[in-house]
C-alpha positions as CSV (number, residue, x, y, z in Angstrom):
1,M,-9.1,1.4,14.2
2,S,-6.1,0.4,12.1
3,T,-3.0,-1.1,13.7
4,V,0.5,-0.1,12.6
5,T,3.2,-2.6,13.0
6,V,6.9,-1.7,12.9
7,G,9.8,-3.9,11.7
8,V,13.3,-2.9,12.8
9,D,16.4,-4.5,11.3
10,I,19.7,-3.5,12.9
11,G,22.4,-4.5,10.5
12,S,26.2,-4.4,10.7
13,D,26.3,-0.6,10.2
14,S,22.7,0.5,9.3
15,L,19.2,0.4,10.6
16,K,16.1,-0.1,8.5
17,V,12.5,0.5,9.6
18,V,9.3,-0.3,7.9
19,G,5.9,0.6,9.2
20,L,2.8,-1.2,7.9
21,E,-0.9,-0.6,8.5
22,R,-2.9,-3.8,8.8
23,Q,-5.9,-3.9,6.6
24,A,-8.7,-6.4,6.1
25,R,-6.9,-7.8,3.1
26,G,-3.2,-7.3,3.8
27,F,-0.9,-4.4,4.5
28,R,-0.5,-0.8,3.4
29,L,2.9,1.0,3.7
30,V,3.0,3.8,6.2
31,G,6.7,4.6,6.0
32,L,10.2,3.3,5.7
33,N,13.7,4.6,6.3
34,H,17.3,3.5,6.1
35,V,20.0,5.2,8.3
36,T,23.4,4.4,9.6
37,V,24.3,3.2,13.1
38,P,27.5,2.3,14.9
39,A,29.2,-0.6,13.2
40,N,29.4,-4.1,14.6
41,S,27.0,-3.6,17.5
42,W,25.9,-7.2,17.7
43,T,27.6,-9.7,19.9
44,A,26.3,-13.0,21.2
45,D,26.0,-11.5,24.7
46,E,24.6,-8.1,24.1
47,L,23.5,-5.3,21.7
48,K,26.1,-2.6,22.2
49,N,25.7,1.2,21.6
50,Q,22.2,1.0,22.9
51,E,21.7,4.8,23.5
52,E,23.0,5.8,20.1
53,I,20.9,3.1,18.3
54,A,17.8,4.1,20.3
55,K,18.3,7.8,19.4
56,T,18.8,6.8,15.7
57,L,15.7,4.6,15.8
58,V,13.5,7.5,17.1
59,A,14.8,9.8,14.4
60,A,14.3,7.2,11.7
61,L,10.7,6.6,12.7
62,R,10.0,10.4,12.7
63,S,11.6,11.0,9.3
64,S,10.2,7.9,7.5
65,K,8.7,8.4,4.0
66,P,6.0,8.8,2.8
67,S,4.8,9.3,6.4
68,A,6.2,9.3,9.9
69,I,5.7,6.0,11.7
70,S,3.8,6.5,14.9
71,G,3.5,2.8,15.9
72,K,5.2,2.0,19.2
73,K,5.2,-1.8,19.0
74,V,8.3,-3.0,17.2
75,M,9.5,-6.4,15.9
76,I,13.3,-6.8,15.8
77,A,15.4,-9.2,13.9
78,L,18.3,-11.2,15.3
79,P,21.1,-11.8,12.9
80,E,22.2,-15.4,12.3
81,S,25.6,-14.7,14.0
82,V,23.9,-14.3,17.5
83,V,21.5,-17.2,17.2
84,Y,21.9,-21.0,17.7
85,S,19.7,-23.0,15.4
86,G,19.2,-26.7,14.6
87,T,16.8,-29.2,13.2
88,F,16.4,-32.6,15.0
89,A,14.0,-35.4,15.5
90,L,11.9,-36.5,18.5
91,P,9.6,-39.4,18.9
92,Q,5.9,-38.9,17.9
93,L,4.6,-37.3,21.1
94,A,1.4,-35.6,22.3
95,P,1.8,-31.8,22.3
96,K,2.2,-31.6,26.1
97,E,4.8,-34.3,26.1
98,L,6.6,-32.7,23.2
99,A,6.7,-29.4,25.0
100,Q,8.3,-31.2,28.0
101,A,10.9,-33.1,25.9
102,V,12.0,-30.2,23.6
103,P,13.9,-28.2,26.2
104,Y,16.2,-31.1,27.1
105,E,16.8,-31.8,23.4
106,I,17.6,-28.2,22.6
107,A,20.0,-28.0,25.5
108,E,21.8,-31.1,24.2
109,K,21.7,-30.6,20.5
110,L,22.5,-26.8,20.6
111,S,24.9,-27.2,23.5
112,V,23.4,-24.4,25.5
113,N,22.6,-23.9,29.2
114,L,18.9,-23.1,29.2
115,E,19.4,-21.0,32.4
116,E,21.3,-18.5,30.2
117,Y,19.2,-18.8,27.0
118,F,15.8,-18.1,25.7
119,F,14.6,-20.6,23.1
120,D,11.7,-21.2,20.7
121,Y,10.9,-24.1,18.4
122,E,8.5,-25.3,15.7
123,S,7.5,-28.9,15.1
124,T,7.1,-29.3,11.4
125,T,3.8,-30.3,9.9
126,S,5.3,-31.7,6.7
127,L,6.8,-35.1,5.8
128,C,10.3,-33.7,6.1
129,Q,12.2,-35.4,8.9
130,P,15.9,-35.7,9.7
131,L,17.5,-39.1,9.2
132,T,20.0,-39.2,12.1
133,E,21.2,-37.3,15.1
134,K,24.2,-36.1,13.1
135,L,21.9,-33.4,11.6
136,A,21.8,-31.2,14.7
137,D,25.5,-31.4,15.3
138,E,26.4,-30.5,11.7
139,S,23.8,-27.8,11.5
140,K,24.8,-26.3,14.8
141,A,28.5,-26.2,13.7
142,K,27.4,-24.1,10.7
143,N,25.1,-21.7,12.7
144,E,26.7,-21.1,16.2
145,P,27.9,-17.6,17.0
146,D,31.7,-17.1,16.4
147,S,32.1,-16.2,20.1
148,K,30.6,-19.5,21.1
149,K,33.1,-22.3,20.4
150,A,33.4,-24.4,23.5
151,K,30.6,-26.9,24.2
152,E,28.6,-26.7,27.5
153,P,27.7,-29.9,29.3
154,P,24.6,-31.6,27.6
155,A,21.4,-31.7,29.5
156,K,20.5,-34.9,31.4
157,N,17.4,-37.0,30.7
158,A,17.2,-35.8,27.1
159,A,14.4,-37.3,25.0
160,P,15.3,-40.6,23.3
161,A,17.1,-40.4,20.0
162,V,15.2,-41.1,16.7
163,E,16.8,-42.9,13.8
164,N,15.9,-43.1,10.1
165,G,13.4,-40.2,10.1
166,V,10.8,-41.9,12.3
167,G,9.3,-39.2,14.5
168,T,8.6,-35.4,14.7
169,A,11.1,-33.0,13.1
170,V,11.8,-29.9,15.2
171,F,13.4,-26.6,14.1
172,A,14.7,-24.8,17.2
173,V,16.5,-21.5,18.0
174,A,18.2,-20.2,21.1
175,T,19.8,-16.9,22.0
176,K,21.4,-15.4,25.2
177,R,19.1,-13.9,27.8
178,S,21.6,-11.1,28.3
179,L,21.3,-10.2,24.6
180,V,17.5,-10.1,24.8
181,Q,17.7,-7.9,27.9
182,S,20.0,-5.4,26.1
183,I,17.5,-5.2,23.2
184,I,14.7,-4.5,25.8
185,T,16.9,-1.8,27.3
186,M,17.4,-0.2,23.9
187,C,13.7,-0.2,23.3
188,Q,13.0,1.4,26.7
189,I,15.5,4.2,25.9
190,A,13.7,4.7,22.6
191,K,10.3,4.6,24.3
192,V,9.0,1.8,22.1
193,E,7.6,-1.6,23.1
194,L,9.4,-4.8,22.0
195,A,6.5,-6.8,20.6
196,G,8.7,-9.7,19.6
197,L,11.9,-11.0,18.2
198,D,12.5,-13.0,15.0
199,I,15.5,-14.4,13.3
200,K,16.4,-12.6,10.1
201,P,15.9,-15.6,7.7
202,G,12.3,-16.0,9.0
203,A,11.5,-12.3,8.4
204,V,12.9,-12.5,4.9
205,A,10.9,-15.6,4.1
206,R,7.7,-13.9,5.3
207,S,8.3,-10.9,3.0
208,V,9.1,-12.8,-0.2
209,V,6.9,-15.9,0.0
210,A,3.1,-15.7,-0.3
211,L,1.1,-17.1,2.7
212,D,-0.5,-19.8,0.6
213,D,2.7,-20.9,-1.2
214,H,4.2,-24.0,0.3
215,R,6.9,-24.8,-2.1
216,I,10.4,-25.7,-0.8
217,R,13.0,-23.1,-1.7
218,L,16.5,-21.9,-1.1
219,I,16.4,-18.3,0.1
220,V,19.7,-16.4,-0.4
221,D,19.8,-13.0,1.4
222,L,22.8,-11.0,0.1
223,G,23.3,-8.4,2.8
224,A,26.0,-5.8,3.2
225,S,28.4,-7.8,5.4
226,A,27.0,-11.4,5.3
227,T,24.9,-13.7,3.1
228,G,22.1,-15.8,4.7
229,V,21.4,-19.1,3.1
230,S,18.2,-20.9,4.2
231,V,15.8,-23.6,3.2
232,A,12.2,-22.8,3.7
233,E,9.0,-24.8,3.2
234,G,6.6,-22.0,2.3
235,R,7.5,-19.4,5.0
236,A,8.6,-22.1,7.5
237,L,12.3,-22.4,8.0
238,R,13.9,-25.8,7.8
239,L,17.6,-25.0,7.8
240,T,19.6,-21.7,8.2
241,S,23.2,-20.8,7.7
242,S,25.3,-17.8,6.8
243,V,28.5,-16.8,5.0
244,P,30.6,-13.9,6.3
245,M,30.6,-12.3,2.8
246,G,28.3,-9.5,1.5
247,T,27.9,-6.8,-1.0
248,K,30.8,-4.8,0.4
249,S,33.0,-7.5,-1.1
250,F,31.7,-6.8,-4.6
251,S,31.2,-3.1,-5.4
252,D,29.2,0.0,-4.6
253,N,27.6,-0.2,-8.1
254,P,25.4,-3.2,-8.4
255,K,24.9,-2.8,-12.2
256,N,28.6,-3.5,-12.8
257,T,29.4,-6.2,-10.4
258,L,28.4,-9.5,-11.8
259,K,31.9,-10.3,-12.9
260,T,33.3,-9.3,-9.5
261,F,30.6,-11.3,-7.8
262,A,31.4,-14.4,-9.8
263,A,35.1,-14.1,-9.0
264,K,34.5,-13.9,-5.2
265,A,31.3,-15.7,-4.5
266,G,32.8,-19.3,-4.3
267,P,32.1,-19.5,-0.5
268,I,28.4,-18.6,-1.1
269,F,27.9,-21.3,-3.7
270,D,29.8,-23.8,-1.5
271,E,27.3,-23.2,1.2
272,V,24.4,-23.3,-1.2
273,L,25.6,-26.7,-2.3
274,H,26.2,-27.9,1.3
275,I,22.8,-26.9,2.6
276,T,21.0,-28.2,-0.5
277,K,22.5,-31.7,-0.1
278,F,22.0,-31.7,3.6
279,F,18.4,-30.9,3.3
280,E,17.6,-33.3,0.4
281,N,19.6,-36.2,1.9
282,R,19.1,-35.8,5.6
283,V,16.2,-33.5,6.5
284,C,13.7,-34.4,3.7
285,P,14.9,-37.5,1.8
286,G,13.3,-37.9,-1.6
287,T,12.2,-34.2,-1.8
288,K,13.9,-31.7,-4.0
289,I,14.3,-28.0,-3.5
290,Q,12.2,-26.4,-6.3
291,E,13.4,-22.8,-6.6
292,T,15.9,-20.2,-5.4
293,I,14.9,-16.7,-4.2
294,V,17.7,-14.2,-4.0
295,T,17.0,-11.0,-2.0
296,G,18.8,-8.2,-0.1
297,G,20.8,-5.4,-1.6
298,G,23.0,-7.8,-3.5
299,S,20.0,-9.0,-5.5
300,N,20.3,-5.8,-7.5
301,I,23.3,-7.1,-9.3
302,E,22.4,-7.1,-13.0
303,G,22.0,-10.6,-14.4
304,L,22.2,-12.2,-11.0
305,A,19.1,-14.5,-11.3
306,E,20.4,-16.0,-14.5
307,Y,23.9,-16.5,-13.0
308,F,22.4,-18.3,-9.9
309,A,20.2,-20.5,-12.2
310,N,23.3,-21.5,-14.2
311,E,25.4,-22.3,-11.1
312,T,22.7,-24.2,-9.1
313,G,20.5,-25.7,-11.8
314,L,17.5,-24.3,-10.0
315,P,15.0,-21.8,-11.3
316,T,15.9,-18.5,-9.7
317,V,13.9,-15.3,-9.1
318,I,14.7,-12.0,-7.3
319,G,12.6,-11.6,-4.2
320,E,10.2,-8.6,-4.2
321,P,9.4,-7.8,-0.5
322,F,6.7,-5.3,-1.2
323,K,4.7,-7.5,-3.6
324,Q,2.3,-8.3,-0.8
325,I,2.0,-4.7,0.4
326,D,0.0,-1.8,-1.0
327,V,2.5,0.9,-2.0
328,H,0.4,2.6,-4.7
329,H,0.5,5.9,-2.8
330,F,4.3,5.8,-2.7
331,P,5.8,3.9,-5.7
332,L,9.1,2.5,-4.6
333,N,12.3,2.3,-6.6
334,T,12.7,-1.4,-7.2
335,E,16.4,-1.5,-6.4
336,L,15.8,0.4,-3.1
337,S,12.9,-1.8,-2.1
338,R,14.9,-5.0,-2.1
339,I,17.1,-3.9,0.8
340,F,14.0,-3.8,3.1
341,A,13.1,-7.5,2.9
342,D,13.9,-8.2,6.5
343,A,12.3,-5.1,7.9
344,A,9.2,-5.6,5.8
345,G,8.9,-9.2,6.9
346,L,9.2,-8.2,10.5
347,A,6.4,-5.7,10.2
348,M,4.2,-8.4,8.5
349,R,4.5,-10.6,11.5
350,D,1.6,-10.8,13.9
351,S,2.9,-10.2,17.5
352,R,0.7,-13.1,18.6
353,E,2.8,-15.6,16.5
354,K,5.1,-17.9,18.3
């Protein structure tokens, strides 16, 4: 019996759904849809407008093309604005000891009270390791929600600090328990089951990077209201950041906006430069980022890949989120398909993943 997984991305003013049927050798598209929802529903403390979003989600699943999506287990993306993230180092520890040490380190490095937050982490399997403790503080400052400015008291008995990259590098994320509960409530209203949460950059990386490809890349996700800038090793995130500038700043017609984009995109390239230097000098000294993938609705701007390559000096490609998915029965307009990178990546995630 085939299994249908559903990715749901709730954006600043729209909702995207992608339903995928898992097959022996990958995925087959069941349906997708893109509809409007109340603007600015995300806060660090809760997802607002739960009833209206739930009603819209149900309608979007029923009216998806080429077929309605009947799957009830949904994966939902958390935008960078409501997530704390950071990369830091711990001593070389056995898995059990690492699991005991990480919560203290997350509480201190991300300045969160773990009684109020859910958290998750990944210890990297590569040679990339941060050089000093400054990494977490600088990365946190770039990634903390706007509503969270004051630091909370650091946890006591935190794991010993690691200098000069000797140890295990850990990428960690945390989000408010109240926010997660509001998402669960929305799912209950919609009569779907929340199978898991992911952060948007992780979902995007999953959709545009092949499973067996482990190159180190910048992934730039040009959304409607914000641009995500991440470094990923294969599909595994190493750093994440965002810039509060998206395609709404450029134009409604992607084919005529390169000049407008170039005039306004200074903050995006500033962040690209910052995160590149930070990764290459602190997180993974001696290693160079090999490529840039640009995705999201803004990636439809004509000539954008060449412009990014000229500005960054890196080979640049436009991410194709359905390249790993069978869509022969429903050929997708290329420009339309690119806005579904996050929802497609969510649907590709196994709910058993951490």
